[in-house]
N, C-alpha and C positions, 0 to 999 in steps of 0.2 A: 603539367596540367593544373589549372586552378581548382579550387574547391567548388562547392555548390554555389549556384548563383540565384538571383531572384527569379530568373526564368524557370528554374526547376520547380517552383512552387507557386500555387495560386491559393491563397488563404490556407496554407499549410498542407495542401493535397499535392502529392507527387504527380507531376505531369509527364516529365521526361526524366530518364535516369541516366546520369553521366556514365561514361566509360568506366568499367571496373565495378559498377554497382548492379550488374545483372544478377538475377536470383541465382544462388548457388545450386550446383547440381545436387548438393546434399538435401535441398529442400524442394518439394514438389508443388506445383501450382494446380489448382482445380481446373477442370475443363472450361469453366466459365472465364478463366483468366483472373478471377478475384481470389487472392490469397491473403487474408487479413494479417497474419503475422509478419508478412513482408512489406506491408504498407508503412511508409514513413510520413513525416509531417505531423498533422493534427490528428491525434488518436485518443483512445480512452472515451470519456464521456463527452463526445463531440456535440455541437449544437443539433446535428441531425438526429442523434440518438435520443435527445431529451425533448425535442420540439413538441411531439404529440403529448408526452406526459406533462410537460409544463402547461400545455393548453388545457388539459384536464384539471390541473391544479388551479388554473385561473378561471375555471367555470365552464369550460367546454364539456358538453355531455353528449353521449352517443346512445341512441335508442337501438338496442339489438333485439328486442323482444319479437319484432315482426320479421326478422331475418330468418332464412332457413338454416337449420342446423346442418352444417357441411360435414362434420365428422363427430364421431363419438369414441371416447376412450375410457379406460378404467381410471386413469389418473392424468390430470393436467398439472404441470409444474410451471409456475410463473417465475422466471429467473433462472438463467443457466450459469450462475456463479457456482462456487464450490458447494454451497449449501443446497442449491437447487439440484445440482448433479448428484450430490450425495443422497438427497431425498429420493430421487428416481432410482438410484442404485439400491438403497435400503428397501424401497417398496417392491422392486422386482425380486429382491432376495426373499421376501415374504410371499410374493405372488408371481411366480416365475412365468406364468402365461399372460400376465397383464400387458395391456397396450398402453403406452405412455407417450404423451406429447409434452415437450419442453418448449416454452415460448420465451424468447429473449429479445429485448429491444435493441441491443447493440448488434453490430455486424460481426461479432466474435463471441465465442463462448468463454467461460472462465470468470466472468465478472471482473473484479479487481486483480485476479490472477492472470495478468496479461503478458503475452509473449511478444517480443520484438526481435525480428531477424534482419540481418544486414549481410552484405558481402563487400569487402574492401580489397581491391586488387587481387581478387580470386580467393580470399580467405573468408569463410563464413563466420559470423559472430552472432551469438544468441544472448539476448539480454532480457531483463524483467522490467515490466512497466507498471507493477503494482505489488500485490501480495508476494512477499519475497522469500520466506523461510519457514521451516518447521522449527519453531522456537521452543527450546527446553522440553523435548519430547519425553524425557525420563521423569520430569517433575510436573509438567503442566497438562499433558495430554491424557484424556480419559481412556478407559479400557475400550470403549466403543470407537473412538477416533483412531487409536493405535491399531485396533482390529481392522478398521477399514484400510489403513495404510498397508497392513500385512496382506490383506486380500488382494490389494492392487499390486503387490509385489515390491513394495517399498521397504527396504531394510535400512534403517537410519544409520547403522554402523558403516554402511558403504561410503557415506559422506566423509568419514574420517580418512579414507584413502583418496577420495575424489577432490577434496578441498586442499589446495596448496597453501597451508598455513605459513610456511616458511618462505614463500616466494618473495614477498615484499621486504620482510625483515632481512633476508640474506643479501639484498641489494642495498642495505643500509637506509631504507626508506622509513620515515616516521609519519606521524600525523602533524598537521600544522594548523595554525589559525591565521586567517587573512583579515587584516585591519584595513577597512576601506577609507579612502580619503574623505568621503562624505561624512562619516561618523567619527573618525579619529584623526583627521587632518592630513593623512598621507596613506598611500597604498603600501602596505608592508606585509610580507609573509613571514611568520615566525614558526620555525620548525622545532620538532622535538617535544610535542605536547605530551605531558605526563598523565593527563586525566584519562582514566579508564572509562569505557563506554559500557552501558548495560548490555549484557549478552554479547561480549566482545569476541570478534573472530581472531584477533591477534593475541597470542599468549603474552601475559604480563611481562615476562622476562625477555620478550623479543620485540618490544615496542620501539626500541631505539629512542627512548625518551630521555630528555635532559632532566636535571634536577629542577624542582619548582622554581628555585631562586634564579637559576641560569635562564630558564625559559621565560619567566615573567620579566626579567631584566631587559629583554628585547622588546617589550610592549611599548607602543608609542604613547605612554602616559607619564605623568609627572612622578617623581620619586616617591612621594608620600602615598599616592594611590597604589603604586606597584608594591610598596611595603605592606599595605593592607591586604592586597590580593595574596601575597605570599603567606601572610598570617592566616588568612582564610583557609588555605590549603594545609598549613603545617602546625599551627598552634592548637594545643589541646585545652583551649580555654572554654569554660562553661559560660557562654554568653547569656544563659537563662538561669544562672545561679539563683538559688532560693526557691525555685519552683519544684514541685514534685514531678515524677515521671509522667503522670497523667496530665498534669497542667502543661508540661512541655509539649506533649503530643497534641493536646487540644489547641495550643497556640500555633504550633506548626501547621496543623490542619487548616486553620483559618487565615494564615498569613502566606502571601505569595513568596516565592523564593527571592524575587527581586527586592521586595520590602525587607525580607530577612537579612540579606547581605548588606543592604543599605542601613537599616536601623540598628542592627546588632553588630555589624563588622565595620561600619563606617565607610563603605564604598560610596563614591558619588555616582551620579548618573552615567558619566562616561565610563567609569570602571565597571559599573553594573552592566553596561552594554556589551562588555567582553563576554558575557554569558547569555545575553538576551535570546539569541536565536539557536543556541545549542540544543534547546529542548524541542525545537520545531519538528524534527524528524520523528521523535518517539512519541511526543505528546500532541503534536499538531497545534501547538500554541506556544507563545513566548513565555519566558520565566515570570512575567507579570501575571500570567494565568495559571501557573503551576503551583500547587500548594507546597510549601517548604517541606512538609512531611514526605510528599511524593519525591521531591528532589533528594531528600535524605535516603529514601529507599532505593533510588536509582544511581547512587554514587556521586552526587554532587558534594563539594567540600563545604566545611563550616560547621559540621555536626560532630566532629570527632571528640569533642570535650563534653558532650551533653549526657553521656552515659546511657544512651539509648541502644536497643538491640533491633537489628533488622528482622522483619518477619521472615518466616521460612520460605514463603513464596518469592519475595524479593531477593533473598539470598541465593535461591536457585537460579533466578533470572540473571543475576550478576555473575555467577560462577559458571553457568553452562556455556560452552563455546558456541558461538553463532556460526556454525559450519554446516548445518543441515539444510542445504540449499542446492536446488537444481540450477543449471545455467540460466533457465528462464524463470527462476523462482518457483512459486507454487502453481504456475501455469502447467507444469508437467503433471501435477496431481489432477488438475482439470482434464488434461489430455488422457491420462490413464483412465479416468472415470468415463470419458466419452468413448474411448476405445473399447472398454468393457461393456458399455451399454449398447454400442453400435459396432460390433466386431469388424464389419467390412470397411470401416472408415480409415483404418491404418493397419499396417502389418506390425508384428512383434508381440511380445508378451512379458516384457520386463521393464524395470525402472531404468535400465541402461539403454535399451533400444528406443524407448519413447522419446528420448532427447532429440534424436534426429529422424524419428519415424515420419513418413510422408502421409500427411492427413489429406484426404480427399473431401473437400467441403461440399462437393456435389452429392455426397452420400449421407450427409447429416439428416436429410429429410426425405429419405427414400420411401416410396409408397408401400413397399413390401416389408419394411422393418417394423418390428413390434415396438421399438423406441424411436421416436422421431424428434429431432432438434431443429426448431425453426427460428432462424435469425431474423433481425430487422422486423420484429413483430412486437409491437407495444400493446400490452393489455390495457384496455380502457374500461372494462366492466367485468366484475367478478361477483356472482350472486348465487345464493342457494335457491333452488326451485322446490315447490311443494311436491313435485312428483319424483323426488329422490335423486335429483341431479344437481351438479354444479354447472352453472352457465357461464361461459367465458366469451367475451368479445374482445377482438384485437384488431389493430390497424397494421396493414402491411402493404407497401407500395401504393399508398393512397386509397386502399380499399378496405372496407370494414368486413370482418369475418366473424362467424359464430360457431363455436364448438361446445360440446357438453361432455361431462365425465362423471363417473360415480363418485370420485373424490378429487380434491384439488389441494395443492400445496402452494402457498404464497411464500416465495423466497426472494422477493424484491426489497426495495427500501421500505422499511417499516412505516415511516411517516407518510408514504404514498398510499397505503392500503385504504384508509378511510375515503380517499377521493374516488376510488374505483369500486369500492364495496359498500353499498348502502346498508349492509347488515351489521356493520360495526357499531356497537353501542357507545354512548357518550363517555363512559368511564374508560373503556378500552381505547377510544379515539384519543383521549387526553394522554394516556400512557404511551401510545405510539408516537404522538406528536413530541413527546419529551426526548425521543431518540434522535436529536439533530446530529447530522454527520459532519465530519471535518472536511473542508476542502484541502486538497493537496495535489501536487503535480510531480510525476517522476519523468525525467528527461533522460534519454539515451543519446549520446553523441558519438558517432563512429569516427575515429581518427586514424591517420596513416600509421602512426607509431606512438610510443609513449616515452621517448627519450627526454622530452621536456620535464616530465615528472621525476625521472631519475636525476636529471641535472639540478632540479630544485630540492631533491632529497625528501620527497613526500609521496605517499600513495593516497592520502585523503586530506581534505582541507575543510575546516569549519569556518564558516563565514557569518559570524554572529549578527552583523547588522547589514548583510547584503541581501540581494534578491534570492540567490540560491544559498540556503543555509548550510548545505552539505554538498561537496563536490569530490568525487572519488574515482579511482580506477575500479573497474568492475571486480566483483568477488571472483577469485581465481579457482574455478571449478572445471575439471576435466572428467567427463562421464560418458560411458559408451564410446561412440565414434567421435564425440566432440572433444577437441583438444583446445584448451585455453591458451591464448597467446602468452607464453612465459618469457619470451625474449623482447627486450625493449624496441627492437627494430620491426616488430610485427604490429599489424593493425590491432586496435584495442577499442573497447567501449568505455566511455566515461559516463558515470551515473551522477545526475544532478537532481537535487531535491528542492522544490520550491513549495513553501507553505504560506499562502497569503494570510497576513495578520493585520490587525488594526495597530496603530501606534501604541507603544508602551504607555500605560497610564490612561487608556481609554475609559476605564472605569465601568466596564460592562461585564456581565456574566459570560460564561463560556459559550452558551448557546447563542446569545446575541452576537458575540464576537465571531463565531463561525458563520452565522448568517451574513453579517456585514462583510466578512472576508470572502465569502462565496460570491457576493455581488461584485467585489473587486476583481475576482478571478474571471467572472463571466464577461467583464468589460474588456478583457485583454484578447488580442488576436495572436495568431501564430507569429506574425511579424514582430510583435512586442517581445515574444519569447526569444526569437532568433537574435534580436538586437541585444537582449540581456545576456544570452549565451555567449555571443561573440565578445561582448564588452568585458564580462567578468573573467572568462577564460584567458582573454588577452592580458588583462591586468595581473592575473595570478601566475601565468605560465610563460608569458613572452620573455622574461629574463632567462628562462631555461631553453629558449629557442623555438617556442611555439609560434606558428604563423596561422592565424585563423583562416585566411583565404586558401592556404595550401593544405593544411592538416585536416580540417573538418571535411568529412566526406558525406555525412548524412545526419539528419536530426529527426528524432521521433519524440514528440511531446505528448505524454500520456496524462491528460487532464481528467481529474476526478473531482467534480463539484461536490459529490457526496462520497467521501472516502472513508476514513476510520469511523467505526461505530462509536457512539457516545459512551464514555465511561464515567463513573461517579467522580465528581469533583467536590471535595469537602469544603472548598472556599465558597461555593455557590449553592450546593445542594445540602439539604438537611440530612440527618443521619440516614445512611443508605437503607432503604426499605426494599427488601427483595420482592415484596408484593407487586411493585410496579412492573417488574419483569414478568411475573406470573400473569398479571392482568394483560400486558401487551401481547403476550404469546398465546393467549387463550384461544383454543379452537373455536371457529365460528361455523357451526353446523357441519357441513361436509368440507370445510376449508381449514386446513392446518396451517400454522405459521412457523416458518423456519427463518434462517438468516442470522448472521452474527448480531444484527440489531436487536434481536429478541433476547440476547444474552448481555447486551451492553458490553461487548467484548470484541475488539477488532482483531481476532486471531482465526486462523484456518481451522484449528481444532474446535473452536466455539461454533463456527459455521457447521461443522460436521455433527457436533453434539446436538445442535438445534434441529438439524435435519432428522437425526435419529429419534429425537423426542416427538417431533411433529408427525412422522410416519407412524410411530407407535400409537399416537392419539387417534389418528383417523382410521387406523387398523384395529383399534380396540385392544392393543397389547401394551 
């Protein structure tokens, strides 16, 4: 049987499902027949999810003052991402009898913690379409965030058994770099990459890496440039000799990594391109937008002779294994929160059974539940009222609704708040507007087997000048009743990362770059993504026996126009002023502000911390 065809999709929405792709018995569908985790095609921040909000951004206004108040709650939460769900949980812990309504503009809860389900030839596969891991829990997570995990039954030490760290190394697989013909003159996959990743899931001694010299020798570059790249990795030369430690740090903070390796190590543009997209997955921008100091802190080469010491935080991130990962990433944390808030929505009570727990989406918004979660509901107005209420207007199914609550928590995109809340002052509006978010796309491709990867000798491919900067076999996690496909003849999920970026040397600051890149992303259709998927996988894996028509069984494109929260960038921002965060997150009357945006930190623990703070503020604790 052939793979998916154009008839299976219309603008990325699954119309008919090929044989072998019926929903697994392991997963349950709601009575309505709509089961968001099982939908393939165009997912994440779809045009439908953003249409109303973009209209408000562009000047559309909704008059809700004359509408009847349909419902009254103790708390309304705007946004059902991890921060919004955590806020509802923290509030209920303080006010056990409180009635809570959570409004979410997408057709799924979890925000960027998105779950993707597939079934290939009878085998269920679970993947992540956004927020992916509990990173550095021992070093980065606060007491409050770790406490929440504990209350939800998440014991991070369990992942040490669930994550098959030796699976890919035992098969002799390494990481590789793909050189595209458009950028380097020929398509070539070079295996045995020795470069460590920040928060690596593969032990250093099990990378199956080659020596730097042997690895770089296979690059499609001239001998002189290859020698300079080897020197970049291996020589302990102080290219900033004569400067003090403080002067070196200042220079690196204001110089991009691309300029650093060109100006101080002599790499030309083509050689610099071998690193260009390596930073996309972690920083959501190419190395022309990454400060050299940040590159130093996250393991990039060229700094070994400068005599600098890594910060305690970066050292922890580099050394902590990246293994604290549910099969669906942090979507399981969102599911655990929802199950605790709305007990009847799914059975079970542990981190193990939530992986395959059957969620009934028809029970998210049950009239008799003290906590209700309402999907496909875009908040268009959020105001304080003189009579001690927060007034909330939202659009759902083309109809405008009005509800009120004693308190509200805003856990949506920070930059959107001033458009829906006229109570935001000018200073706070400017602070919120500074939190521009990164566009990024996580793609899951379900395939029949992963023999081509074994034949090519890789489990992960960096594509520094390609469309997908990172292409990999899924993280190998077996938890609860879910068993990861550990044999190459079994179906597998491929995870592809696309971060739209402006061309190197565009000469704009990070916020401008992200805005421009977002426009590029919004101009693309599902067809564009499918074409790129088929093209790049074919060029990388066809020599290993990959057949795009036969092997690809399903595609889910998780598009996030507003992905990672903005983080301080020393190249474009003045010395970091923590007051901008304090101003942005300041409570507005009865409205508290949560979300990772409020912390300028794109991590799940930051989302939880901001939820805890916001609930404390509106509760007076």
